[in-house]
C-alpha positions as CSV (number, residue, x, y, z in Angstrom):
1,M,107.8,-195.4,-13.0
2,D,110.8,-196.4,-15.0
3,W,110.3,-198.6,-18.1
4,Q,112.8,-201.5,-18.5
5,P,112.8,-203.6,-21.7
6,H,111.6,-207.1,-21.0
7,W,114.2,-209.6,-22.2
8,G,111.5,-212.2,-23.0
9,V,110.1,-210.0,-25.7
10,A,113.6,-209.5,-27.2
11,R,114.1,-213.3,-27.1
12,L,110.7,-213.8,-28.8
13,L,111.5,-211.3,-31.5
14,A,114.9,-212.9,-32.2
15,H,113.2,-216.3,-32.4
16,D,110.7,-215.0,-34.9
17,N,113.5,-213.6,-37.0
18,L,115.2,-217.0,-37.0
19,C,111.9,-218.8,-37.9
20,F,111.4,-216.3,-40.8
21,C,114.8,-217.0,-42.2
22,R,114.3,-220.7,-41.9
23,N,110.8,-220.5,-43.6
24,E,112.3,-218.3,-46.3
25,G,115.0,-220.9,-47.0
26,S,112.5,-223.7,-47.1
27,L,110.3,-221.6,-49.5
28,V,113.2,-221.1,-51.9
29,S,114.0,-224.8,-51.7
30,A,110.4,-225.7,-52.4
31,L,110.3,-223.3,-55.4
32,K,113.5,-224.7,-56.8
33,T,112.1,-228.3,-56.5
34,L,108.9,-227.2,-58.2
35,L,110.7,-225.5,-61.0
36,F,113.0,-228.5,-61.6
37,F,110.1,-230.9,-61.8
38,T,108.1,-228.5,-64.0
39,I,110.9,-228.4,-66.5
40,L,111.3,-232.1,-66.3
41,M,107.6,-232.7,-66.8
42,V,107.6,-230.6,-70.0
43,T,110.9,-231.8,-71.5
44,L,111.2,-235.5,-70.6
45,P,107.9,-236.8,-72.0
46,I,108.1,-234.7,-75.2
47,G,111.7,-235.7,-75.7
48,L,111.1,-239.3,-75.1
49,Y,108.1,-239.3,-77.4
50,F,110.0,-238.0,-80.4
51,T,113.2,-239.9,-79.7
52,T,111.5,-243.3,-79.2
53,K,109.2,-242.7,-82.2
54,A,112.0,-241.8,-84.6
55,Y,114.9,-243.9,-83.4
56,V,113.5,-246.9,-81.5
57,F,110.1,-247.8,-83.0
58,E,110.6,-246.6,-86.6
59,G,114.4,-246.8,-86.8
60,S,115.3,-250.0,-84.9
61,M,112.0,-251.9,-84.9
62,K,110.9,-250.8,-88.4
63,M,107.3,-250.1,-87.3
64,S,104.8,-248.2,-89.3
65,S,104.2,-244.5,-88.6
66,S,100.8,-245.1,-87.1
67,D,102.1,-247.9,-84.8
68,S,105.1,-245.8,-83.7
69,Y,102.8,-242.9,-82.7
70,F,100.9,-245.3,-80.4
71,Y,103.9,-246.8,-78.7
72,A,105.8,-243.6,-78.4
73,A,102.7,-242.1,-76.7
74,I,102.7,-244.9,-74.2
75,V,106.4,-244.2,-73.4
76,A,105.6,-240.5,-72.9
77,V,102.7,-241.3,-70.6
78,L,104.9,-243.6,-68.5
79,A,107.5,-240.9,-68.3
80,V,104.8,-238.5,-67.0
81,H,103.9,-241.0,-64.3
82,V,107.6,-241.5,-63.3
83,V,108.2,-237.7,-63.0
84,L,105.0,-237.3,-60.9
85,A,106.0,-240.2,-58.6
86,L,109.5,-238.7,-58.2
87,F,108.0,-235.3,-57.4
88,V,105.7,-236.8,-54.8
89,Y,108.6,-238.7,-53.2
90,V,110.9,-235.6,-53.1
91,A,108.1,-233.3,-51.8
92,W,107.2,-235.9,-49.1
93,N,110.7,-236.2,-47.9
94,E,111.7,-232.5,-48.2
95,G,110.6,-231.6,-44.7
96,A,111.7,-234.8,-43.0
97,P,114.5,-234.6,-40.5
98,K,117.9,-235.6,-41.9
99,G,119.4,-237.2,-38.8
100,K,119.4,-240.9,-38.2
101,G,118.7,-242.7,-35.1
102,K,116.2,-242.2,-32.3
103,H,114.6,-238.8,-32.0
104,D,113.0,-237.7,-28.7
C-alpha cells in the first residue's frame, strides 16, 4: 500500500501557522499597549500631582501647603481615572474589525 500525503492536513498545518503568526502579532500589540498604559499610569498622576501643587495651587492660586496637597491629590486621582478609562477603551476596541460598513 502506497502512502500519499493528504493535502487537507498540509492545508490545516499552513492555516495553523498563519493563526500562530496572527496570534503572536496580537500578543505583541497587547503587550505594547499594556506597557504604554503602565508607564502612563505611573508618570502622569505623579507628574500632575507635583506640577499642580507647586505651580497651580501654591504658585498661581497662592494656597497654603496643606490645601495644595489636598487639591493636587484630587487632580492625581482624576488622572488615574482618565488613564484607566482610556485603557479600557483601547483594550475594548483593540480586537474590533477595522472595516466600515456591513459585515456578513
